[in-house]
Backbone as ProteinMPNN parsed JSONL, in Angstrom:
{"seq_chain_A": "MSDPNLLKQLSIKTGIVKRLVKEHASYVKEVEKDTEKLNKMKEDPTADEYAIKKFSEVVQETRGMIPVVAGKAHKAAKELQAFLEANQGSLEGTSEYNNATAELQSANELPLFY", "coords_chain_A": {"N_chain_A": [[-21.577, -21.233, -0.118], [-19.805, -19.314, -2.487], [-20.25, -18.175, -5.943], [-18.099, -18.932, -7.938], [-17.583, -17.59, -10.527], [-18.263, -15.606, -9.874], [-16.448, -14.256, -7.898], [-13.992, -14.716, -9.429], [-14.558, -12.564, -11.196], [-15.065, -10.402, -9.171], [-12.365, -10.388, -8.266], [-10.857, -9.327, -10.022], [-11.608, -6.982, -10.64], [-11.175, -5.973, -8.411], [-8.336, -5.622, -8.345], [-7.88, -4.093, -10.481], [-8.507, -1.573, -9.636], [-6.805, -1.636, -7.031], [-4.259, -1.853, -8.67], [-4.489, 0.86, -10.035], [-4.682, 2.407, -7.76], [-2.189, 2.319, -6.936], [-0.474, 2.737, -9.145], [-1.097, 5.756, -9.084], [0.212, 6.749, -6.85], [2.892, 5.956, -7.117], [3.297, 7.746, -9.373], [2.893, 10.561, -8.04], [4.926, 9.918, -6.16], [6.97, 10.383, -8.011], [6.853, 12.62, -9.048], [7.327, 14.322, -6.623], [9.811, 13.519, -6.112], [11.504, 14.281, -8.739], [10.463, 17.377, -8.706], [12.199, 18.053, -6.783], [14.865, 17.291, -7.818], [14.962, 18.984, -10.271], [14.64, 21.771, -8.838], [17.214, 21.642, -7.519], [18.439, 21.872, -9.898], [17.875, 24.086, -10.954], [19.584, 25.804, -9.319], [22.005, 25.258, -9.546], [24.626, 26.743, -11.016], [25.972, 26.315, -13.182], [24.433, 24.445, -14.609], [23.194, 23.772, -17.825], [20.296, 25.217, -19.288], [18.794, 24.659, -21.505], [18.445, 21.966, -20.467], [17.465, 22.401, -18.043], [14.786, 23.563, -18.981], [13.653, 21.34, -20.297], [13.522, 19.221, -18.549], [11.988, 19.842, -16.656], [9.723, 20.473, -18.261], [9.353, 17.904, -18.415], [8.616, 17.002, -15.633], [6.51, 18.388, -15.769], [4.525, 17.015, -17.366], [4.332, 14.632, -16.247], [3.233, 15.467, -13.675], [0.676, 15.997, -15.008], [-0.564, 13.606, -15.242], [-0.938, 12.683, -12.713], [-3.485, 13.225, -12.282], [-5.02, 12.171, -14.327], [-4.808, 9.762, -13.925], [-5.983, 9.5, -11.308], [-8.553, 10.061, -11.734], [-9.158, 7.715, -13.366], [-9.111, 5.68, -11.639], [-10.995, 6.226, -9.759], [-13.357, 5.984, -11.248], [-12.764, 3.376, -11.921], [-13.351, 2.445, -9.23], [-16.029, 3.178, -8.857], [-17.16, 1.199, -10.624], [-16.634, -1.244, -9.305], [-17.896, -0.625, -6.96], [-20.523, -0.741, -7.99], [-20.805, -3.376, -8.819], [-20.309, -5.082, -6.259], [-22.344, -3.937, -5.119], [-24.76, -5.321, -6.817], [-24.427, -8.061, -6.119], [-24.235, -8.337, -3.466], [-25.261, -10.554, -1.556], [-24.493, -12.758, -2.254], [-21.776, -12.395, -2.294], [-20.743, -10.955, 0.26], [-19.234, -11.341, 3.127], [-17.0, -12.666, 2.135], [-13.348, -13.053, 1.932], [-12.397, -11.824, -0.497], [-14.292, -10.039, -0.959], [-13.81, -8.325, 1.196], [-11.756, -7.44, 0.718], [-11.958, -5.897, -1.658], [-13.59, -4.252, -0.44], [-11.968, -2.575, 0.932], [-10.09, -1.522, -0.935], [-11.617, -0.229, -2.158], [-12.035, 2.011, -0.63], [-9.455, 3.034, -0.392], [-9.377, 3.861, -2.982], [-11.372, 5.736, -3.244], [-10.348, 7.726, -1.724], [-8.324, 9.336, -2.932], [-7.452, 12.055, -4.027], [-8.785, 14.437, -6.815], [-7.543, 16.17, -8.048], [-4.461, 17.485, -8.32]], "CA_chain_A": [[-20.652, -20.981, -1.049], [-20.198, -18.397, -3.356], [-20.217, -18.631, -7.026], [-16.628, -18.798, -8.548], [-17.4, -17.108, -11.267], [-18.222, -13.855, -9.454], [-15.507, -13.905, -7.344], [-13.323, -14.276, -10.331], [-15.062, -11.2, -11.655], [-14.658, -9.529, -7.977], [-11.261, -10.043, -7.85], [-10.277, -8.908, -11.26], [-12.064, -5.675, -10.827], [-10.556, -5.166, -7.4], [-6.636, -5.991, -9.004], [-7.767, -3.105, -11.444], [-8.548, -0.896, -8.747], [-5.39, -1.863, -6.577], [-2.879, -1.061, -9.827], [-4.524, 2.423, -10.406], [-4.11, 3.486, -6.754], [-0.59, 2.117, -6.44], [0.146, 3.765, -10.046], [-1.63, 6.988, -8.566], [0.815, 7.083, -5.413], [3.793, 6.034, -7.958], [3.018, 9.357, -9.999], [2.656, 11.374, -6.819], [6.359, 9.969, -5.792], [7.983, 10.426, -8.949], [6.449, 14.267, -9.184], [8.119, 15.125, -5.536], [11.245, 13.272, -6.355], [11.634, 15.378, -9.817], [10.508, 18.476, -8.508], [13.29, 18.295, -5.764], [15.932, 17.301, -8.691], [14.232, 20.332, -10.583], [15.221, 23.227, -7.872], [18.46, 21.617, -7.068], [19.297, 21.901, -10.894], [17.554, 25.198, -10.958], [20.291, 26.176, -8.218], [23.41, 25.373, -9.914], [24.853, 28.088, -11.973], [26.619, 25.823, -14.171], [23.842, 23.899, -15.365], [22.194, 23.828, -19.03], [19.422, 26.245, -19.117], [17.897, 23.883, -22.172], [18.451, 20.837, -19.773], [16.54, 22.499, -16.877], [13.428, 23.477, -19.699], [13.301, 20.205, -20.887], [13.106, 18.464, -17.571], [10.562, 20.831, -16.813], [8.673, 19.926, -19.015], [9.273, 16.569, -18.227], [8.078, 17.428, -14.549], [4.887, 18.959, -16.19], [4.05, 15.561, -18.108], [4.469, 13.563, -15.081], [2.13, 16.115, -12.909], [-0.611, 15.81, -16.011], [-1.013, 12.375, -15.466], [-2.068, 12.217, -11.661], [-5.264, 13.68, -12.212], [-5.66, 11.557, -15.074], [-4.641, 8.195, -13.229], [-6.811, 9.24, -10.32], [-10.21, 9.944, -12.524], [-9.658, 6.196, -13.521], [-9.217, 5.26, -10.091], [-12.692, 6.57, -9.229], [-14.511, 4.966, -12.095], [-12.932, 1.968, -11.595], [-14.253, 2.109, -8.258], [-17.791, 2.878, -9.0], [-17.428, 0.05, -11.525], [-16.384, -2.061, -8.296], [-18.982, -0.649, -6.053], [-21.795, -1.469, -8.354], [-20.868, -5.02, -8.865], [-20.252, -5.527, -4.95], [-24.085, -3.568, -4.503], [-25.061, -6.115, -7.156], [-23.748, -9.396, -5.802], [-23.917, -8.121, -2.13], [-25.386, -11.223, -0.913], [-23.318, -13.898, -2.502], [-20.28, -12.427, -1.947], [-20.291, -10.956, 1.608], [-17.968, -12.06, 4.204], [-16.088, -13.585, 1.805], [-12.297, -12.684, 1.883], [-12.431, -11.365, -1.459], [-15.406, -8.858, -0.586], [-13.132, -7.433, 2.276], [-10.471, -6.635, -0.077], [-12.491, -4.986, -2.594], [-14.274, -2.67, 0.477], [-10.329, -1.66, 1.122], [-9.32, -0.927, -2.26], [-12.758, 1.063, -2.28], [-11.963, 3.209, 0.335], [-8.193, 3.557, -0.488], [-9.192, 4.692, -4.23], [-11.975, 7.082, -3.104], [-9.559, 8.898, -0.776], [-7.679, 10.007, -3.866], [-7.817, 13.684, -4.543], [-9.15, 14.088, -8.447], [-6.573, 17.313, -8.565], [-2.928, 17.517, -7.595]], "C_chain_A": [[-20.738, -20.087, -2.251], [-19.486, -18.679, -4.909], [-18.711, -18.168, -7.585], [-16.172, -17.55, -9.621], [-17.393, -15.569, -10.74], [-17.566, -13.594, -8.782], [-14.247, -14.019, -8.3], [-13.298, -12.81, -10.526], [-14.663, -9.875, -10.387], [-13.539, -9.158, -8.196], [-10.28, -9.686, -9.259], [-10.573, -6.755, -11.519], [-11.683, -5.324, -9.573], [-9.09, -4.382, -7.663], [-6.736, -4.549, -10.187], [-7.686, -1.778, -10.198], [-7.163, -0.386, -7.805], [-4.346, -1.141, -7.26], [-2.908, 0.211, -9.624], [-4.434, 2.976, -9.038], [-2.532, 3.515, -6.674], [-0.269, 2.924, -7.926], [0.32, 5.566, -9.872], [-0.174, 7.429, -7.665], [2.592, 6.913, -6.248], [4.117, 7.256, -8.955], [3.466, 10.409, -8.737], [4.103, 11.692, -6.465], [7.287, 10.795, -6.577], [7.88, 12.123, -9.018], [6.963, 14.919, -8.094], [9.346, 15.035, -5.755], [12.097, 14.132, -7.418], [11.388, 16.59, -9.594], [11.965, 19.185, -7.556], [14.629, 18.612, -6.602], [15.979, 18.589, -9.165], [14.735, 21.626, -9.795], [16.55, 22.764, -7.781], [19.34, 21.97, -8.517], [19.545, 23.274, -11.006], [18.909, 26.238, -10.159], [21.725, 26.498, -8.687], [23.796, 26.292, -10.955], [25.516, 27.66, -13.049], [25.784, 24.715, -15.015], [22.99, 24.607, -16.541], [21.026, 24.366, -19.1], [18.313, 25.268, -20.386], [17.953, 22.581, -21.158], [17.124, 20.921, -18.671], [14.821, 22.764, -17.91], [12.965, 22.413, -20.082], [12.725, 19.224, -19.457], [12.088, 19.51, -17.023], [9.597, 20.232, -16.835], [8.094, 18.814, -18.502], [8.219, 15.896, -16.678], [6.259, 17.609, -14.836], [4.241, 17.975, -16.489], [3.826, 15.025, -16.749], [3.355, 13.703, -14.233], [0.799, 16.028, -13.745], [-1.136, 14.578, -15.466], [-1.622, 11.886, -13.872], [-3.383, 12.761, -11.905], [-6.142, 12.376, -13.366], [-5.694, 9.768, -14.65], [-5.958, 8.32, -11.714], [-8.224, 9.314, -11.093], [-10.477, 8.061, -13.111], [-9.739, 5.481, -12.398], [-10.414, 4.916, -9.737], [-14.018, 5.929, -10.27], [-14.297, 3.96, -12.418], [-13.48, 1.288, -10.152], [-15.572, 2.095, -8.465], [-18.11, 1.765, -9.877], [-17.527, -1.181, -9.93], [-17.98, -2.463, -7.35], [-20.353, -1.34, -6.609], [-21.889, -2.481, -8.754], [-20.927, -5.267, -7.89], [-21.748, -5.014, -4.376], [-24.932, -5.047, -5.573], [-25.381, -7.394, -7.101], [-23.583, -9.374, -4.015], [-23.918, -9.413, -1.349], [-24.778, -12.501, -1.245], [-22.285, -13.807, -2.188], [-19.83, -11.626, -0.24], [-19.874, -11.93, 2.268], [-17.19, -13.161, 3.863], [-14.736, -12.768, 1.679], [-12.014, -11.766, 0.872], [-13.287, -9.719, -1.34], [-14.988, -7.881, -0.042], [-12.202, -6.687, 1.529], [-11.079, -5.685, -0.652], [-13.097, -3.96, -1.727], [-12.799, -1.587, 0.704], [-10.166, -1.107, -0.129], [-10.2, -0.199, -2.446], [-12.334, 2.488, -1.82], [-10.652, 3.854, -0.168], [-8.163, 4.328, -1.969], [-10.288, 5.803, -4.247], [-11.802, 8.261, -2.288], [-8.395, 9.524, -1.86], [-8.076, 11.252, -4.185], [-7.566, 13.693, -6.338], [-7.739, 15.369, -8.909], [-5.311, 17.323, -7.624], [-2.375, 19.085, -7.633]], "O_chain_A": [[-21.733, -20.142, -2.974], [-18.414, -19.267, -5.049], [-18.37, -16.985, -7.57], [-15.15, -16.867, -9.689], [-16.693, -14.632, -11.124], [-17.665, -12.382, -8.587], [-13.318, -13.314, -7.907], [-12.416, -12.018, -10.193], [-14.152, -8.778, -10.612], [-13.283, -7.964, -8.356], [-9.061, -9.853, -9.298], [-10.061, -5.826, -12.142], [-11.824, -4.11, -9.427], [-8.736, -3.231, -7.408], [-5.702, -4.073, -10.656], [-6.635, -1.151, -10.058], [-6.628, 0.722, -7.793], [-3.69, -0.194, -6.828], [-1.95, 0.858, -9.201], [-4.073, 4.153, -9.034], [-1.819, 4.485, -6.415], [0.33, 3.974, -7.696], [1.203, 6.346, -10.23], [0.401, 8.481, -7.945], [3.444, 7.744, -5.932], [5.281, 7.576, -9.196], [4.569, 10.955, -8.787], [4.62, 12.806, -6.391], [8.108, 11.612, -6.159], [8.918, 12.785, -9.035], [7.169, 16.119, -8.279], [10.102, 16.006, -5.699], [13.182, 14.624, -7.107], [12.107, 17.298, -10.3], [12.513, 20.287, -7.614], [15.352, 19.593, -6.428], [16.806, 19.381, -8.715], [15.283, 22.493, -10.476], [17.305, 23.706, -8.024], [20.535, 22.267, -8.494], [20.649, 23.809, -11.115], [19.062, 27.395, -10.552], [22.427, 27.477, -8.431], [22.953, 26.491, -11.83], [25.729, 28.475, -13.946], [26.313, 24.14, -15.966], [22.309, 25.625, -16.413], [20.338, 23.397, -18.778], [17.109, 25.212, -20.137], [16.825, 22.113, -21.314], [16.221, 20.115, -18.445], [13.812, 22.171, -17.529], [11.749, 22.388, -20.269], [11.641, 18.639, -19.445], [11.162, 19.502, -17.834], [8.842, 19.671, -16.041], [6.918, 18.608, -18.202], [7.486, 14.912, -16.589], [5.246, 17.146, -14.312], [3.176, 17.875, -15.88], [2.684, 15.218, -16.334], [2.595, 12.785, -13.925], [-0.229, 15.986, -13.07], [-2.342, 14.6, -15.221], [-2.482, 11.018, -13.723], [-4.325, 12.241, -11.307], [-7.271, 11.888, -13.302], [-6.445, 8.873, -15.039], [-6.618, 7.377, -11.277], [-8.98, 8.365, -10.881], [-11.519, 7.413, -13.21], [-10.586, 4.591, -12.317], [-10.881, 3.808, -9.471], [-15.172, 5.574, -10.031], [-15.101, 3.307, -13.084], [-13.876, 0.141, -9.944], [-16.25, 1.085, -8.276], [-19.271, 1.358, -9.913], [-18.554, -1.818, -9.695], [-18.693, -3.44, -7.12], [-21.066, -2.156, -6.024], [-22.998, -2.829, -9.157], [-21.869, -6.06, -7.859], [-22.271, -5.537, -3.393], [-25.705, -5.762, -4.935], [-26.29, -7.927, -7.738], [-22.943, -10.219, -3.39], [-22.985, -9.65, -0.583], [-24.592, -13.299, -0.327], [-21.622, -14.766, -1.793], [-18.726, -11.785, 0.281], [-20.066, -13.132, 2.088], [-16.786, -14.12, 4.521], [-14.952, -11.628, 1.268], [-11.35, -10.795, 1.236], [-12.852, -8.6, -1.611], [-15.343, -6.736, -0.323], [-11.922, -5.5, 1.696], [-10.845, -4.54, -0.265], [-13.163, -2.812, -2.168], [-12.665, -0.364, 0.655], [-10.119, 0.123, -0.128], [-9.817, 0.821, -3.019], [-12.3, 3.592, -2.362], [-10.637, 5.067, -0.375], [-7.305, 5.163, -2.254], [-10.229, 6.702, -5.085], [-12.488, 9.266, -2.101], [-7.556, 10.265, -1.35], [-9.197, 11.404, -4.669], [-6.633, 13.209, -6.979], [-7.135, 15.33, -9.98], [-5.294, 17.181, -6.401], [-1.272, 19.363, -7.161]]}, "name": "protein", "num_of_chains": 1, "seq": "MSDPNLLKQLSIKTGIVKRLVKEHASYVKEVEKDTEKLNKMKEDPTADEYAIKKFSEVVQETRGMIPVVAGKAHKAAKELQAFLEANQGSLEGTSEYNNATAELQSANELPLFY"}
């Protein structure tokens, strides 16, 4: 039987990685949607230039968040990996361990640059 305290710590660390991976995906999706909207605004001859400029700034700010979140996800993944390696003997074979390794793989696949 695994130590409940270790399982709780593992669950928390896994949750952090999972949340950051999800947040990264959300930013990527938002940038794609907003870029499409910005292109439509630029094509519209009646669109206000100021509104286009401000919306372009919003898109750039959102795009700038992608590498920040990816970096946080990679850092959290490294911490989770170190925790797994330090406690592998008592955690291996549990469903929490399997979930953690799956989330590690997801986080490590995130590109640091967008």
